[in-house]
MARLUM-80400 format. One record per residue (C-alpha): residue number from 1; y negated, x, z. Coordinates in nm, 2 decimals. Layout:
// MARLUM-80400
<node><nr>NUM</nr><north>Y</north><east>X</east><up>Z</up></node>
...
***
This chain:
// MARLUM-80400
<node><nr>1</nr><north>-14.26</north><east>6.20</east><up>6.31</up></node>
<node><nr>2</nr><north>-14.11</north><east>6.49</east><up>6.11</up></node>
<node><nr>3</nr><north>-14.32</north><east>6.38</east><up>5.81</up></node>
<node><nr>4</nr><north>-14.63</north><east>6.38</east><up>6.04</up></node>
<node><nr>5</nr><north>-14.55</north><east>6.73</east><up>6.16</up></node>
<node><nr>6</nr><north>-14.52</north><east>6.86</east><up>5.80</up></node>
<node><nr>7</nr><north>-14.85</north><east>6.71</east><up>5.72</up></node>
<node><nr>8</nr><north>-15.01</north><east>6.86</east><up>6.03</up></node>
<node><nr>9</nr><north>-14.89</north><east>7.21</east><up>5.95</up></node>
<node><nr>10</nr><north>-15.00</north><east>7.18</east><up>5.59</up></node>
<node><nr>11</nr><north>-15.35</north><east>7.05</east><up>5.69</up></node>
<node><nr>12</nr><north>-15.39</north><east>7.32</east><up>5.96</up></node>
<node><nr>13</nr><north>-15.29</north><east>7.61</east><up>5.74</up></node>
<node><nr>14</nr><north>-15.52</north><east>7.49</east><up>5.46</up></node>
<node><nr>15</nr><north>-15.82</north><east>7.46</east><up>5.70</up></node>
<node><nr>16</nr><north>-15.74</north><east>7.80</east><up>5.85</up></node>
<node><nr>17</nr><north>-15.79</north><east>7.98</east><up>5.52</up></node>
<node><nr>18</nr><north>-16.15</north><east>7.86</east><up>5.50</up></node>
<node><nr>19</nr><north>-16.23</north><east>7.98</east><up>5.86</up></node>
<node><nr>20</nr><north>-16.39</north><east>8.32</east><up>5.78</up></node>
<node><nr>21</nr><north>-16.61</north><east>8.38</east><up>6.09</up></node>
<node><nr>22</nr><north>-16.56</north><east>8.38</east><up>6.46</up></node>
<node><nr>23</nr><north>-16.73</north><east>8.04</east><up>6.51</up></node>
<node><nr>24</nr><north>-16.52</north><east>7.87</east><up>6.24</up></node>
<node><nr>25</nr><north>-16.20</north><east>8.02</east><up>6.39</up></node>
<node><nr>26</nr><north>-16.29</north><east>7.89</east><up>6.73</up></node>
<node><nr>27</nr><north>-16.36</north><east>7.54</east><up>6.59</up></node>
<node><nr>28</nr><north>-16.02</north><east>7.55</east><up>6.42</up></node>
<node><nr>29</nr><north>-15.84</north><east>7.66</east><up>6.74</up></node>
<node><nr>30</nr><north>-15.99</north><east>7.37</east><up>6.94</up></node>
<node><nr>31</nr><north>-15.91</north><east>7.12</east><up>6.67</up></node>
<node><nr>32</nr><north>-15.54</north><east>7.22</east><up>6.62</up></node>
<node><nr>33</nr><north>-15.43</north><east>7.42</east><up>6.92</up></node>
<node><nr>34</nr><north>-15.67</north><east>7.31</east><up>7.20</up></node>
<node><nr>35</nr><north>-15.57</north><east>7.10</east><up>7.50</up></node>
<node><nr>36</nr><north>-15.70</north><east>6.80</east><up>7.31</up></node>
<node><nr>37</nr><north>-15.61</north><east>6.92</east><up>6.96</up></node>
<node><nr>38</nr><north>-15.39</north><east>6.75</east><up>6.70</up></node>
<node><nr>39</nr><north>-15.08</north><east>6.95</east><up>6.80</up></node>
<node><nr>40</nr><north>-15.10</north><east>6.84</east><up>7.16</up></node>
<node><nr>41</nr><north>-15.16</north><east>6.49</east><up>7.05</up></node>
<node><nr>42</nr><north>-14.82</north><east>6.48</east><up>6.88</up></node>
<node><nr>43</nr><north>-14.64</north><east>6.55</east><up>7.21</up></node>
<node><nr>44</nr><north>-14.65</north><east>6.19</east><up>7.35</up></node>
<node><nr>45</nr><north>-14.50</north><east>6.06</east><up>7.03</up></node>
<node><nr>46</nr><north>-14.16</north><east>6.22</east><up>7.12</up></node>
<node><nr>47</nr><north>-14.09</north><east>5.92</east><up>7.36</up></node>
<node><nr>48</nr><north>-14.08</north><east>5.69</east><up>7.05</up></node>
<node><nr>49</nr><north>-13.82</north><east>5.90</east><up>6.87</up></node>
<node><nr>50</nr><north>-13.46</north><east>5.79</east><up>6.87</up></node>
<node><nr>51</nr><north>-13.25</north><east>5.98</east><up>7.13</up></node>
<node><nr>52</nr><north>-13.03</north><east>6.12</east><up>6.86</up></node>
<node><nr>53</nr><north>-13.33</north><east>6.26</east><up>6.66</up></node>
<node><nr>54</nr><north>-13.52</north><east>6.41</east><up>6.96</up></node>
<node><nr>55</nr><north>-13.35</north><east>6.76</east><up>6.94</up></node>
<node><nr>56</nr><north>-13.44</north><east>6.80</east><up>6.57</up></node>
<node><nr>57</nr><north>-13.80</north><east>6.67</east><up>6.62</up></node>
<node><nr>58</nr><north>-13.85</north><east>6.89</east><up>6.93</up></node>
<node><nr>59</nr><north>-13.73</north><east>7.19</east><up>6.75</up></node>
<node><nr>60</nr><north>-13.96</north><east>7.12</east><up>6.46</up></node>
<node><nr>61</nr><north>-14.25</north><east>7.07</east><up>6.69</up></node>
<node><nr>62</nr><north>-14.20</north><east>7.41</east><up>6.84</up></node>
<node><nr>63</nr><north>-14.17</north><east>7.57</east><up>6.50</up></node>
<node><nr>64</nr><north>-14.50</north><east>7.42</east><up>6.39</up></node>
<node><nr>65</nr><north>-14.67</north><east>7.53</east><up>6.71</up></node>
<node><nr>66</nr><north>-14.55</north><east>7.89</east><up>6.66</up></node>
<node><nr>67</nr><north>-14.64</north><east>7.89</east><up>6.29</up></node>
<node><nr>68</nr><north>-15.00</north><east>7.78</east><up>6.37</up></node>
<node><nr>69</nr><north>-15.04</north><east>8.03</east><up>6.66</up></node>
<node><nr>70</nr><north>-14.92</north><east>8.32</east><up>6.45</up></node>
<node><nr>71</nr><north>-15.14</north><east>8.22</east><up>6.16</up></node>
<node><nr>72</nr><north>-15.44</north><east>8.20</east><up>6.39</up></node>
<node><nr>73</nr><north>-15.37</north><east>8.55</east><up>6.53</up></node>
<node><nr>74</nr><north>-15.35</north><east>8.70</east><up>6.19</up></node>
<node><nr>75</nr><north>-15.67</north><east>8.53</east><up>6.07</up></node>
<node><nr>76</nr><north>-15.85</north><east>8.64</east><up>6.39</up></node>
<node><nr>77</nr><north>-15.75</north><east>9.00</east><up>6.35</up></node>
<node><nr>78</nr><north>-15.86</north><east>8.99</east><up>5.98</up></node>
<node><nr>79</nr><north>-16.19</north><east>8.85</east><up>6.08</up></node>
<node><nr>80</nr><north>-16.24</north><east>9.12</east><up>6.35</up></node>
<node><nr>81</nr><north>-16.17</north><east>9.39</east><up>6.11</up></node>
<node><nr>82</nr><north>-16.41</north><east>9.25</east><up>5.86</up></node>
<node><nr>83</nr><north>-16.69</north><east>9.21</east><up>6.12</up></node>
<node><nr>84</nr><north>-16.66</north><east>9.57</east><up>6.23</up></node>
<node><nr>85</nr><north>-16.79</north><east>9.68</east><up>5.89</up></node>
<node><nr>86</nr><north>-16.64</north><east>9.87</east><up>5.60</up></node>
<node><nr>87</nr><north>-16.34</north><east>10.09</east><up>5.65</up></node>
<node><nr>88</nr><north>-16.40</north><east>10.47</east><up>5.67</up></node>
<node><nr>89</nr><north>-16.31</north><east>10.65</east><up>5.36</up></node>
<node><nr>90</nr><north>-16.15</north><east>10.97</east><up>5.50</up></node>
<node><nr>91</nr><north>-16.16</north><east>11.13</east><up>5.16</up></node>
<node><nr>92</nr><north>-16.54</north><east>11.14</east><up>5.16</up></node>
<node><nr>93</nr><north>-16.71</north><east>11.47</east><up>5.26</up></node>
<node><nr>94</nr><north>-16.80</north><east>11.48</east><up>5.63</up></node>
<node><nr>95</nr><north>-17.15</north><east>11.48</east><up>5.78</up></node>
<node><nr>96</nr><north>-17.24</north><east>11.82</east><up>5.92</up></node>
<node><nr>97</nr><north>-17.41</north><east>11.80</east><up>6.27</up></node>
<node><nr>98</nr><north>-17.73</north><east>11.99</east><up>6.31</up></node>
<node><nr>99</nr><north>-17.68</north><east>12.34</east><up>6.45</up></node>
<node><nr>100</nr><north>-17.86</north><east>12.44</east><up>6.76</up></node>
<node><nr>101</nr><north>-18.01</north><east>12.78</east><up>6.83</up></node>
<node><nr>102</nr><north>-18.09</north><east>12.99</east><up>7.14</up></node>
<node><nr>103</nr><north>-18.43</north><east>12.92</east><up>7.29</up></node>
<node><nr>104</nr><north>-18.70</north><east>13.15</east><up>7.16</up></node>
<node><nr>105</nr><north>-18.76</north><east>13.30</east><up>7.51</up></node>
<node><nr>106</nr><north>-18.39</north><east>13.39</east><up>7.55</up></node>
<node><nr>107</nr><north>-18.39</north><east>13.55</east><up>7.21</up></node>
<node><nr>108</nr><north>-18.71</north><east>13.75</east><up>7.29</up></node>
<node><nr>109</nr><north>-18.56</north><east>13.87</east><up>7.62</up></node>
<node><nr>110</nr><north>-18.25</north><east>14.00</east><up>7.43</up></node>
<node><nr>111</nr><north>-18.47</north><east>14.17</east><up>7.17</up></node>
<node><nr>112</nr><north>-18.69</north><east>14.34</east><up>7.43</up></node>
<node><nr>113</nr><north>-18.38</north><east>14.46</east><up>7.62</up></node>
<node><nr>114</nr><north>-18.23</north><east>14.59</east><up>7.30</up></node>
<node><nr>115</nr><north>-18.54</north><east>14.80</east><up>7.21</up></node>
<node><nr>116</nr><north>-18.54</north><east>14.96</east><up>7.56</up></node>
<node><nr>117</nr><north>-18.17</north><east>15.01</east><up>7.55</up></node>
<node><nr>118</nr><north>-18.22</north><east>15.23</east><up>7.25</up></node>
<node><nr>119</nr><north>-18.45</north><east>15.44</east><up>7.46</up></node>
<node><nr>120</nr><north>-18.18</north><east>15.49</east><up>7.72</up></node>
<node><nr>121</nr><north>-18.27</north><east>15.21</east><up>7.97</up></node>
<node><nr>122</nr><north>-17.99</north><east>15.03</east><up>8.15</up></node>
<node><nr>123</nr><north>-18.02</north><east>14.66</east><up>8.22</up></node>
<node><nr>124</nr><north>-18.00</north><east>14.52</east><up>8.57</up></node>
<node><nr>125</nr><north>-18.10</north><east>14.20</east><up>8.76</up></node>
<node><nr>126</nr><north>-18.21</north><east>14.08</east><up>9.10</up></node>
<node><nr>127</nr><north>-18.24</north><east>13.76</east><up>9.30</up></node>
<node><nr>128</nr><north>-18.53</north><east>13.51</east><up>9.23</up></node>
<node><nr>129</nr><north>-18.55</north><east>13.41</east><up>9.60</up></node>
<node><nr>130</nr><north>-18.68</north><east>13.72</east><up>9.78</up></node>
<node><nr>131</nr><north>-18.79</north><east>13.83</east><up>10.13</up></node>
<node><nr>132</nr><north>-19.13</north><east>13.97</east><up>10.21</up></node>
<node><nr>133</nr><north>-18.99</north><east>14.33</east><up>10.24</up></node>
<node><nr>134</nr><north>-18.88</north><east>14.35</east><up>9.88</up></node>
<node><nr>135</nr><north>-19.17</north><east>14.14</east><up>9.74</up></node>
<node><nr>136</nr><north>-19.45</north><east>14.30</east><up>9.93</up></node>
<node><nr>137</nr><north>-19.39</north><east>14.56</east><up>10.20</up></node>
<node><nr>138</nr><north>-19.16</north><east>14.79</east><up>10.01</up></node>
<node><nr>139</nr><north>-19.41</north><east>14.77</east><up>9.72</up></node>
<node><nr>140</nr><north>-19.69</north><east>14.91</east><up>9.94</up></node>
<node><nr>141</nr><north>-19.86</north><east>14.58</east><up>9.98</up></node>
<node><nr>142</nr><north>-20.00</north><east>14.57</east><up>10.33</up></node>
<node><nr>143</nr><north>-19.97</north><east>14.26</east><up>10.56</up></node>
<node><nr>144</nr><north>-20.34</north><east>14.17</east><up>10.52</up></node>
<node><nr>145</nr><north>-20.34</north><east>14.20</east><up>10.14</up></node>
<node><nr>146</nr><north>-20.47</north><east>13.88</east><up>9.97</up></node>
<node><nr>147</nr><north>-20.16</north><east>13.89</east><up>9.74</up></node>
<node><nr>148</nr><north>-19.96</north><east>13.76</east><up>10.04</up></node>
<node><nr>149</nr><north>-20.18</north><east>13.45</east><up>10.08</up></node>
<node><nr>150</nr><north>-19.98</north><east>13.12</east><up>10.07</up></node>
<node><nr>151</nr><north>-20.22</north><east>12.99</east><up>9.81</up></node>
<node><nr>152</nr><north>-20.09</north><east>13.26</east><up>9.57</up></node>
<node><nr>153</nr><north>-19.72</north><east>13.23</east><up>9.65</up></node>
<node><nr>154</nr><north>-19.43</north><east>12.98</east><up>9.67</up></node>
<node><nr>155</nr><north>-19.31</north><east>13.04</east><up>10.03</up></node>
<node><nr>156</nr><north>-18.98</north><east>12.86</east><up>10.11</up></node>
<node><nr>157</nr><north>-18.92</north><east>12.93</east><up>10.48</up></node>
<node><nr>158</nr><north>-18.80</north><east>13.20</east><up>10.71</up></node>
<node><nr>159</nr><north>-18.47</north><east>13.39</east><up>10.72</up></node>
<node><nr>160</nr><north>-18.39</north><east>13.65</east><up>10.99</up></node>
<node><nr>161</nr><north>-18.75</north><east>13.67</east><up>11.10</up></node>
<node><nr>162</nr><north>-18.89</north><east>13.72</east><up>10.76</up></node>
<node><nr>163</nr><north>-19.04</north><east>13.46</east><up>10.52</up></node>
<node><nr>164</nr><north>-18.87</north><east>13.40</east><up>10.20</up></node>
<node><nr>165</nr><north>-19.04</north><east>13.31</east><up>9.87</up></node>
<node><nr>166</nr><north>-18.99</north><east>13.28</east><up>9.50</up></node>
<node><nr>167</nr><north>-19.05</north><east>13.63</east><up>9.37</up></node>
<node><nr>168</nr><north>-19.39</north><east>13.69</east><up>9.21</up></node>
<node><nr>169</nr><north>-19.28</north><east>13.99</east><up>9.00</up></node>
<node><nr>170</nr><north>-18.97</north><east>14.16</east><up>8.88</up></node>
<node><nr>171</nr><north>-19.10</north><east>14.48</east><up>9.06</up></node>
<node><nr>172</nr><north>-18.87</north><east>14.36</east><up>9.35</up></node>
<node><nr>173</nr><north>-18.58</north><east>14.48</east><up>9.13</up></node>
<node><nr>174</nr><north>-18.72</north><east>14.83</east><up>9.13</up></node>
<node><nr>175</nr><north>-18.68</north><east>14.84</east><up>9.51</up></node>
<node><nr>176</nr><north>-18.33</north><east>14.71</east><up>9.51</up></node>
<node><nr>177</nr><north>-18.23</north><east>14.97</east><up>9.25</up></node>
<node><nr>178</nr><north>-18.39</north><east>15.26</east><up>9.43</up></node>
<node><nr>179</nr><north>-18.23</north><east>15.15</east><up>9.76</up></node>
<node><nr>180</nr><north>-17.88</north><east>15.17</east><up>9.62</up></node>
<node><nr>181</nr><north>-17.91</north><east>15.44</east><up>9.35</up></node>
<node><nr>182</nr><north>-18.05</north><east>15.79</east><up>9.34</up></node>
<node><nr>183</nr><north>-18.25</north><east>15.96</east><up>9.06</up></node>
<node><nr>184</nr><north>-18.24</north><east>16.00</east><up>8.78</up></node>
<node><nr>185</nr><north>-18.30</north><east>15.63</east><up>8.72</up></node>
<node><nr>186</nr><north>-18.39</north><east>15.45</east><up>8.40</up></node>
<node><nr>187</nr><north>-18.35</north><east>15.07</east><up>8.42</up></node>
<node><nr>188</nr><north>-18.49</north><east>14.76</east><up>8.27</up></node>
<node><nr>189</nr><north>-18.48</north><east>14.42</east><up>8.45</up></node>
<node><nr>190</nr><north>-18.57</north><east>14.08</east><up>8.32</up></node>
<node><nr>191</nr><north>-18.60</north><east>13.73</east><up>8.48</up></node>
<node><nr>192</nr><north>-18.81</north><east>13.45</east><up>8.60</up></node>
<node><nr>193</nr><north>-19.11</north><east>13.49</east><up>8.83</up></node>
<node><nr>194</nr><north>-19.33</north><east>13.23</east><up>9.00</up></node>
<node><nr>195</nr><north>-19.70</north><east>13.21</east><up>9.08</up></node>
<node><nr>196</nr><north>-19.90</north><east>12.89</east><up>9.14</up></node>
<node><nr>197</nr><north>-20.13</north><east>12.95</east><up>8.84</up></node>
<node><nr>198</nr><north>-20.32</north><east>12.68</east><up>8.67</up></node>
<node><nr>199</nr><north>-20.15</north><east>12.60</east><up>8.34</up></node>
<node><nr>200</nr><north>-20.34</north><east>12.70</east><up>8.03</up></node>
<node><nr>201</nr><north>-20.28</north><east>12.86</east><up>7.69</up></node>
<node><nr>202</nr><north>-20.18</north><east>13.19</east><up>7.84</up></node>
<node><nr>203</nr><north>-20.08</north><east>13.11</east><up>8.20</up></node>
<node><nr>204</nr><north>-19.79</north><east>12.91</east><up>8.36</up></node>
<node><nr>205</nr><north>-19.66</north><east>12.88</east><up>8.71</up></node>
<node><nr>206</nr><north>-19.31</north><east>13.00</east><up>8.61</up></node>
<node><nr>207</nr><north>-19.28</north><east>13.27</east><up>8.35</up></node>
<node><nr>208</nr><north>-19.06</north><east>13.56</east><up>8.25</up></node>
<node><nr>209</nr><north>-19.11</north><east>13.93</east><up>8.30</up></node>
<node><nr>210</nr><north>-18.94</north><east>14.25</east><up>8.19</up></node>
<node><nr>211</nr><north>-18.96</north><east>14.53</east><up>8.44</up></node>
<node><nr>212</nr><north>-18.90</north><east>14.89</east><up>8.35</up></node>
<node><nr>213</nr><north>-18.84</north><east>15.18</east><up>8.59</up></node>
<node><nr>214</nr><north>-18.79</north><east>15.55</east><up>8.52</up></node>
<node><nr>215</nr><north>-18.76</north><east>15.81</east><up>8.81</up></node>
<node><nr>216</nr><north>-18.67</north><east>16.17</east><up>8.76</up></node>
<node><nr>217</nr><north>-18.81</north><east>16.52</east><up>8.80</up></node>
<node><nr>218</nr><north>-19.13</north><east>16.59</east><up>8.60</up></node>
<node><nr>219</nr><north>-19.20</north><east>16.23</east><up>8.49</up></node>
<node><nr>220</nr><north>-19.57</north><east>16.19</east><up>8.39</up></node>
<node><nr>221</nr><north>-19.82</north><east>15.93</east><up>8.26</up></node>
<node><nr>222</nr><north>-19.75</north><east>16.07</east><up>7.91</up></node>
<node><nr>223</nr><north>-19.39</north><east>15.95</east><up>7.94</up></node>
<node><nr>224</nr><north>-19.51</north><east>15.60</east><up>8.04</up></node>
<node><nr>225</nr><north>-19.75</north><east>15.58</east><up>7.75</up></node>
<node><nr>226</nr><north>-19.50</north><east>15.70</east><up>7.50</up></node>
<node><nr>227</nr><north>-19.23</north><east>15.45</east><up>7.61</up></node>
<node><nr>228</nr><north>-19.48</north><east>15.15</east><up>7.59</up></node>
<node><nr>229</nr><north>-19.63</north><east>15.25</east><up>7.26</up></node>
<node><nr>230</nr><north>-19.28</north><east>15.32</east><up>7.11</up></node>
<node><nr>231</nr><north>-19.17</north><east>14.98</east><up>7.23</up></node>
<node><nr>232</nr><north>-19.48</north><east>14.81</east><up>7.08</up></node>
<node><nr>233</nr><north>-19.43</north><east>14.96</east><up>6.74</up></node>
<node><nr>234</nr><north>-19.05</north><east>14.91</east><up>6.74</up></node>
<node><nr>235</nr><north>-19.08</north><east>14.55</east><up>6.84</up></node>
<node><nr>236</nr><north>-19.40</north><east>14.44</east><up>6.65</up></node>
<node><nr>237</nr><north>-19.42</north><east>14.69</east><up>6.37</up></node>
<node><nr>238</nr><north>-19.61</north><east>15.01</east><up>6.30</up></node>
<node><nr>239</nr><north>-19.94</north><east>14.81</east><up>6.27</up></node>
<node><nr>240</nr><north>-19.92</north><east>14.68</east><up>6.63</up></node>
<node><nr>241</nr><north>-20.25</north><east>14.72</east><up>6.83</up></node>
<node><nr>242</nr><north>-20.19</north><east>14.82</east><up>7.19</up></node>
<node><nr>243</nr><north>-20.42</north><east>14.96</east><up>7.45</up></node>
<node><nr>244</nr><north>-20.41</north><east>15.08</east><up>7.81</up></node>
<node><nr>245</nr><north>-20.70</north><east>15.05</east><up>8.04</up></node>
<node><nr>246</nr><north>-20.74</north><east>15.15</east><up>8.41</up></node>
<node><nr>247</nr><north>-20.61</north><east>14.90</east><up>8.66</up></node>
<node><nr>248</nr><north>-20.50</north><east>14.87</east><up>9.02</up></node>
<node><nr>249</nr><north>-20.17</north><east>14.79</east><up>9.17</up></node>
<node><nr>250</nr><north>-20.07</north><east>14.88</east><up>9.53</up></node>
<node><nr>251</nr><north>-19.73</north><east>15.01</east><up>9.41</up></node>
<node><nr>252</nr><north>-19.85</north><east>15.24</east><up>9.13</up></node>
<node><nr>253</nr><north>-20.10</north><east>15.53</east><up>9.13</up></node>
<node><nr>254</nr><north>-20.26</north><east>15.57</east><up>8.88</up></node>
<node><nr>255</nr><north>-20.23</north><east>15.22</east><up>8.74</up></node>
<node><nr>256</nr><north>-20.31</north><east>15.06</east><up>8.40</up></node>
<node><nr>257</nr><north>-20.32</north><east>14.73</east><up>8.23</up></node>
<node><nr>258</nr><north>-20.14</north><east>14.69</east><up>7.90</up></node>
<node><nr>259</nr><north>-20.32</north><east>14.48</east><up>7.64</up></node>
<node><nr>260</nr><north>-20.22</north><east>14.37</east><up>7.29</up></node>
<node><nr>261</nr><north>-20.44</north><east>14.21</east><up>7.03</up></node>
<node><nr>262</nr><north>-20.31</north><east>13.86</east><up>6.94</up></node>
<node><nr>263</nr><north>-20.43</north><east>13.53</east><up>6.80</up></node>
<node><nr>264</nr><north>-20.53</north><east>13.27</east><up>7.05</up></node>
<node><nr>265</nr><north>-20.65</north><east>12.93</east><up>6.92</up></node>
<node><nr>266</nr><north>-20.73</north><east>13.09</east><up>6.58</up></node>
<node><nr>267</nr><north>-20.92</north><east>13.39</east><up>6.71</up></node>
<node><nr>268</nr><north>-20.79</north><east>13.75</east><up>6.75</up></node>
<node><nr>269</nr><north>-20.84</north><east>13.88</east><up>7.10</up></node>
<node><nr>270</nr><north>-20.70</north><east>14.12</east><up>7.35</up></node>
<node><nr>271</nr><north>-20.44</north><east>13.96</east><up>7.58</up></node>
<node><nr>272</nr><north>-20.29</north><east>14.12</east><up>7.88</up></node>
<node><nr>273</nr><north>-19.91</north><east>14.18</east><up>7.84</up></node>
<node><nr>274</nr><north>-19.86</north><east>14.33</east><up>8.19</up></node>
<node><nr>275</nr><north>-19.93</north><east>14.62</east><up>8.42</up></node>
<node><nr>276</nr><north>-19.79</north><east>14.97</east><up>8.45</up></node>
<node><nr>277</nr><north>-19.84</north><east>15.30</east><up>8.63</up></node>
<node><nr>278</nr><north>-19.68</north><east>15.59</east><up>8.81</up></node>
<node><nr>279</nr><north>-19.47</north><east>15.48</east><up>9.11</up></node>
<node><nr>280</nr><north>-19.67</north><east>15.52</east><up>9.43</up></node>
<node><nr>281</nr><north>-19.54</north><east>15.80</east><up>9.66</up></node>
<node><nr>282</nr><north>-19.53</north><east>15.55</east><up>9.95</up></node>
<node><nr>283</nr><north>-19.29</north><east>15.33</east><up>9.74</up></node>
<node><nr>284</nr><north>-19.06</north><east>15.63</east><up>9.68</up></node>
<node><nr>285</nr><north>-19.07</north><east>15.73</east><up>10.05</up></node>
<node><nr>286</nr><north>-18.98</north><east>15.38</east><up>10.15</up></node>
<node><nr>287</nr><north>-18.65</north><east>15.39</east><up>9.97</up></node>
<node><nr>288</nr><north>-18.56</north><east>15.74</east><up>10.07</up></node>
<node><nr>289</nr><north>-18.67</north><east>15.93</east><up>9.75</up></node>
<node><nr>290</nr><north>-18.88</north><east>16.25</east><up>9.80</up></node>
<node><nr>291</nr><north>-19.20</north><east>16.21</east><up>9.61</up></node>
<node><nr>292</nr><north>-19.25</north><east>16.59</east><up>9.62</up></node>
<node><nr>293</nr><north>-18.94</north><east>16.63</east><up>9.41</up></node>
<node><nr>294</nr><north>-18.93</north><east>16.31</east><up>9.20</up></node>
<node><nr>295</nr><north>-19.19</north><east>16.11</east><up>9.02</up></node>
<node><nr>296</nr><north>-19.15</north><east>15.79</east><up>8.81</up></node>
<node><nr>297</nr><north>-19.32</north><east>15.53</east><up>8.61</up></node>
<node><nr>298</nr><north>-19.29</north><east>15.15</east><up>8.62</up></node>
<node><nr>299</nr><north>-19.41</north><east>14.87</east><up>8.40</up></node>
<node><nr>300</nr><north>-19.39</north><east>14.49</east><up>8.39</up></node>
<node><nr>301</nr><north>-19.43</north><east>14.29</east><up>8.06</up></node>
<node><nr>302</nr><north>-19.48</north><east>13.92</east><up>8.02</up></node>
<node><nr>303</nr><north>-19.20</north><east>13.78</east><up>7.79</up></node>
<node><nr>304</nr><north>-19.40</north><east>13.47</east><up>7.70</up></node>
<node><nr>305</nr><north>-19.69</north><east>13.67</east><up>7.57</up></node>
<node><nr>306</nr><north>-19.47</north><east>13.90</east><up>7.38</up></node>
<node><nr>307</nr><north>-19.31</north><east>13.60</east><up>7.21</up></node>
<node><nr>308</nr><north>-19.65</north><east>13.45</east><up>7.14</up></node>
<node><nr>309</nr><north>-19.77</north><east>13.77</east><up>6.97</up></node>
<node><nr>310</nr><north>-19.45</north><east>13.81</east><up>6.76</up></node>
<node><nr>311</nr><north>-19.42</north><east>13.45</east><up>6.64</up></node>
<node><nr>312</nr><north>-19.79</north><east>13.36</east><up>6.62</up></node>
<node><nr>313</nr><north>-19.78</north><east>13.10</east><up>6.90</up></node>
<node><nr>314</nr><north>-20.13</north><east>13.02</east><up>7.03</up></node>
<node><nr>315</nr><north>-20.03</north><east>12.82</east><up>7.34</up></node>
<node><nr>316</nr><north>-19.78</north><east>12.93</east><up>7.60</up></node>
<node><nr>317</nr><north>-19.72</north><east>12.57</east><up>7.72</up></node>
<node><nr>318</nr><north>-19.55</north><east>12.48</east><up>7.39</up></node>
<node><nr>319</nr><north>-19.26</north><east>12.70</east><up>7.49</up></node>
<node><nr>320</nr><north>-19.18</north><east>12.46</east><up>7.77</up></node>
<node><nr>321</nr><north>-19.25</north><east>12.12</east><up>7.61</up></node>
<node><nr>322</nr><north>-18.89</north><east>12.11</east><up>7.47</up></node>
<node><nr>323</nr><north>-19.02</north><east>11.96</east><up>7.14</up></node>
<node><nr>324</nr><north>-18.73</north><east>12.02</east><up>6.90</up></node>
<node><nr>325</nr><north>-18.98</north><east>12.01</east><up>6.60</up></node>
<node><nr>326</nr><north>-19.15</north><east>12.31</east><up>6.75</up></node>
<node><nr>327</nr><north>-18.84</north><east>12.50</east><up>6.86</up></node>
<node><nr>328</nr><north>-18.66</north><east>12.46</east><up>6.52</up></node>
<node><nr>329</nr><north>-18.93</north><east>12.68</east><up>6.36</up></node>
<node><nr>330</nr><north>-18.79</north><east>13.00</east><up>6.52</up></node>
***
């Protein structure tokens, strides 16, 4: 039996060296170490061994069993390493991951704020969910005004007897600033606003505005025009084409629209950037500022349209498609 064990070990180790894949290793394990394998088949033969030789034969049987199991584990681990692919060469140069950048709208907001900061404007912010007082009433928009119609607003419910809504303009920040601070005031506010507009190349239901407010003694329309034209030329370059035309807003008097010439679908045309005007006396009275002593101007600019003009983007919707191929260009 000792001779048979020697032969079994020799045959098994020789067969194991040729088992180079998982299937071959499993076939070898079943043949030699399985419940019906050759090693198990040697166990019953112990009863035919002389009593005096049984200790030596039993010891040898265990040695062969351990030798085959250890050899199988080594070969299995070698096969697993090989199947996982080539080893990593840590001396090779690494692969640099692509670097991300800030979204073009975030960068445009920062750039706009930086230009106005150089003019002395201080940045401030306000909530996106507003009440009717700050979004309409305090801005001299009467209760029956069509701007309050549910079809033109995202109303959310009622709070303390007043309806709440997603703000439709950053002019609400003007009111909050004038409620808590007294003139002289010179602030700039930026943020998201919401209107249920139909999406097209120049309109979206959620967009960004930059609101400016200046209140002091002796402020006139000349100061407003100077600030806006200085901004346009500082931001877009000395060749920037900007115009102001008469407009109407309940919270400014007189009021004007700000237009800039930009390319839309391959054609140069005037596109509205926002509105502006002298703060209405009723608005000043509503926040406790005497309009006989102080005057001020306010303006609201569309960030998306500013970005479109500066970077030659012809469709506002591209800014929200999250297409990395488009965003990587800026």
